[in-house]
N, C-alpha and C positions, 0 to 999 in steps of 0.2 A: 526570976524574970529575965535576967541577963543570959542565963543558961538557955532559956527557950528562944531568945532572939538569936543567939549563936547557932542553935540547932536549926531554926528556920532559915537563917542565912546560908548555912552550909547546904541545906536541902534544896535551896533555890539556885545557888551558884555552883556547888560541887559537881553536879551531874553533867554540866556542859564540858568538863574536861575529860570525861570518860568516853570511850569509843561509841557507845550508844547514845551519848548526850548531844551530839550534833556537831562536834568539831571535826572538820575534814582532815584526815591524816594522809600523808604522802604514801601512795601505793607502792612506790619503789622500795620502801622500808620492809615490806612484807615478802617480796621476791616470789609471789604466787604465780606470776605470769611467766617466769623463767624456768619453771619446773618441768615443763613439757619439752622433750627432745624429739624433734622431728627430722627424719632423714629422707633422702630420695636416692634410690638405688641407681648406680651407674652401670651395673651389669646384672644379668639374671642370676638368681640364687633360689635355693629350695627352702621352704618353710617346714620345719620339723615339729613333731609332737612334744619332744623333750630334748634337752641339750646334749645329744649324742649323735654321732654320724650314722650309727646303725638304727636310729629311731625311724619310725614311719614318716614318710614324706607326705605332708598334707597337700601341698601344691607347689608349683614353680612360679616364683614372682618375676615378672618381666622388668627389664630395665626401665627406669622412670617411675616405678611404683613409689608411692609416698607411704612412709611408715612412722608410727610413733613408738619410741623406745620406752618400755615399761620398767625394765630392770636389766642389769648385766649379771652374767654368771661366768666366773673364771674357773675353769677346770685346771688348766696349767697355764704357763706363761704364753704358750703358742696356741692354746685352745680356749678362745674367748667367745662366748655366746651372748645374744641379746634376746630378751623376751619382747616381742613387738606386736603391735596391733595395726592392721591395715586401716588407713583412713578412707572409709567408703561412705557412700550415701545409703543408709539402710532403708530409706523409703523407696528408692529406685531399684536397688539390687535385691536379690533373693534373701529373705530374712534368716535362712538357715545356713548361709554361706559362712565358711570358716574365716574369722577375722583376727585370731590371735595364734601365735606360735613362736618358735625359736629359729633364729638364723645364726649361722656361724660368721663371726666377724673376721 
């Protein structure tokens, strides 16, 4: 009987301390909002298909373009690249427009 009471007590009280049980956790602990790195270009640069200067140029990005950095690629100490995605409104612009590529940092 005591075992059943303890089991029922835990079943009623225990879940409120779990994440799905209703206790609000501080969102700063998870750092999910700080993973996105967004930059704004201060000069024009080219968007490449892969991280090499002899790669095909997809387009020229104008000064003031907003980009999200997806990853970094370090070839050498002076040859650093970033995989980026253009922040665009897909509903307004052409759906087949290139939005991802590599830029030299």
